[in-house]
C-alpha angles and dihedrals in degrees: 000000000000116000125223089259095064112119138192117232096216126351117240090245090066094058118114126228092273093061091251122130120266123254095265120084097185116144111240132185097214111108112233126223108247132212124273117223119200131181126201128198095337111188123171126186130178132190114239131186118248142157130050111348087353092275096142122074116207129183117248123194111226098172125024121202097317118187129178150116132243119203132185107298137057110324111186125195109203132181147120122287110289092017094122101254095127090045091053091048091052092047092052090048091050090241100117125100103265092217108102092013123120134169137060132283112192134188112211088341094307130100117271110273118248091252096046093122089055099044095044125065127240124186111194123217094247107055103242101197127132104262096199092060128074124250091256093048091053090051091046090054091052092047094047094054103032101042122070117267087232089072113094119245090239090059091049092050090048090053091048091051091049092052092047090053094044092051094046094243097130096114095049099034092112096036122104115255090229138236136218088276101041129046116239141160124332125274093256092050090048090053091049089050089055089050091047092055089057093046091061090090090043093233120202089212121047124186123198127186110212096329093185097052112127094009127114117243095261094049091044089053091050091052092051091048087054091051090048091055090048092050090054088059089066103271124138103225117191121181142160119230133178112207115349123187120243096262087059096041093056089059092064118108096186129023128200116188116198131182127169088352093301130114114250095173138350121179145069110349094224091059094054096090091049090048094052090046089056087053090054099259112121122191114227118236115274091014118133107248092218091054090045093054092050091047091053093049092047091047097233102107126110086229089063091055091050090048092052090056090051090049091051091051091048091048091051091052095050097035089232125140111272114265090219088079086076121070116260091246093056091047092051093045091051092045091052093052089055096042128108091238091060089047091055091049091048092053091049092050092048090056090065116100104277093194092064096053116107139150092287094158096051098078132064112246117205118214118266110226125214095192133060128253093252092049091052092045092053095051095044091050090047093052093044091052091050089049089051092053091044091057105065091172089062101040116018093034092052092053092048091051089050092053093047093046091048092053093048093050090044090054093049095050096030116156103002113214128225096242137087091289089053090059092052095044093047091051090047097051093044090051090049093050092051096048092042090056089053098048094042087056090063087088087070088078088079092061094086102013098061093048097040096113091044092050094049093048095047094044093051090046090056100250095135148337122268090245092053092051094045097050092038091058092044094051098043103034116016100042100050097038093053095039100053098054090051091052092047093049092050095047094049102038103036095067097033091055095043096231124176107321102228129107090226093057091047095055094040089056091049092048092049093052090048092051092049091050093049092047094049091046091049089052089050090053092048090054097040101042108110094012119127099197121061094201093060093052091045091052092051091049094049093049091048093051093047090057091044090055090060089060097042095101102249106076091047133011104251092216090065096057117103119253092246089064105024093082089072090072090074090066094051115109093191090054093061093045095044092047092050093048092049092048090049094049106033102040109109095001121139117209098176103058115116095022122138122248093262091048090049091054090050090047091058087075094047138055110279103173135054090233090056091051092050091050090051088054092049093247119152111240095208121099088255087060086067103037098043087070091057091047090052091050091048091052091050090051091054092046095047094045090049090052091048092050094048091049090053091045094053095036112132102258097180129081 
């Protein structure tokens, strides 16, 4: 399959002790000797909810005493839906929750190294690449965070160019991958980009979860041909696949058949048909072997019916109970345990160094990073900022909406007067600005929810620390996108409304709106971090803000609320913002000057000064009455961001 022009990025002999490639990125024609992965007595159980209202938790066995060996080449894991193939793949890649997992996974007879998840490659089923970046930029991000900082940038770029050429991505290297809003590269090119990001570290073992999902048959065949060429370069490629066509099946070197968590077959792919024939299951001419195996396992093949007749005849001759009383899966699992192929595998596994075997899969291994916190922070912030600019609907559109909304509100409240109506209108527009800052911050829930799969994959693969990702997103996305709307609102509305004509009041209003926006956004992150559905987080945010509005100080005078409910006002973000804005605007204002004698008499029975209005609202007139609101908002920001960070830190990062 591989032509004479196929090259290896870095031979295995040039790898350092951490499993990372050496400094040289020269293409060589010498085939490297890859790693051998073996697994011994792998059993995996999970607790699932059952019974009325799912109150009971019962243990379900996903994998049952699985043994095998994967050598350099194409190692396919095949089976029906729910058969355990993805679970086995995740166990071998050290990406499964260690709770409920027992057994050993060895590399060349030794336990998996602590940084195995970083030094190996794992391509997830859903291509988690940044769609707003180009193919080259995605590869540069992977190289910047997964290769040592001691490697020169020229060497990294040379490696990226080599991978682009090897994967056939030359023509689309500088094209954007594409998002749901913008058209990008094709599905096959997207899949190859995902593979390329894992090839940056030149791993000797590459895992792929359903690499043909979502691809047409021709593109799927092209992807497998690519993997075949890579396997001939000395890589051990292990992947799960559902129902490959024959042209794909014949590329397999090793085949593992799983059903209901049990091994049906594990050995050379080309011996599978002969093995099933020895079990009494004969594949009809022109039938796809992969389809035939799945049909046999599912019990709906004509070969199964023929086999049952043979079993009945055999049972009648020997006067034994008919084997058809057992399910097909149990019969095949039992037949495999007693087969010669299993015996050969057992002998090969027993030859591995027994002394070095330990419970390597029973402990959680944290990623080992090759770059510093600051280096990771810089690259994450850089990518996030590019993503922000590449999403006009999330950045430019938001600013345009802010400008339009500011002009509309400015037209409605234009030229506020210093009379009783001016008091009402000032209070109304300040309340609107505060609540608008809160509800517009609901969009911040998408900051972590949309990229959840990307974050989990990159974190497990050792791209960056949780802290680097968290602060990188805050600095590049949250801060600018909540700061700019507040500045725009203040600049447009302050002069259109004719608010207090002092520079101090202008900047205090701007600062207050910024603080309200940051606090509301921090609350959104605290609620949304770890969530998988944006709508759920948005609903929780909306409900929270509606209740906060009731205690903001406009809809009801807070001094009239009973003690058993009044304590809720201290958790209201709009209350702090609205109070600060009122203090800033009303303090020292006179709303009775210039009135006629009759109007003055009428004003004696109403509030004529801003100070009087603030007192009626229970607002402290001292400077602390203003700044304590900002202190409260700052404390809430710290609390909410801490909650969001802890939720990301303890987020379940295993499947």
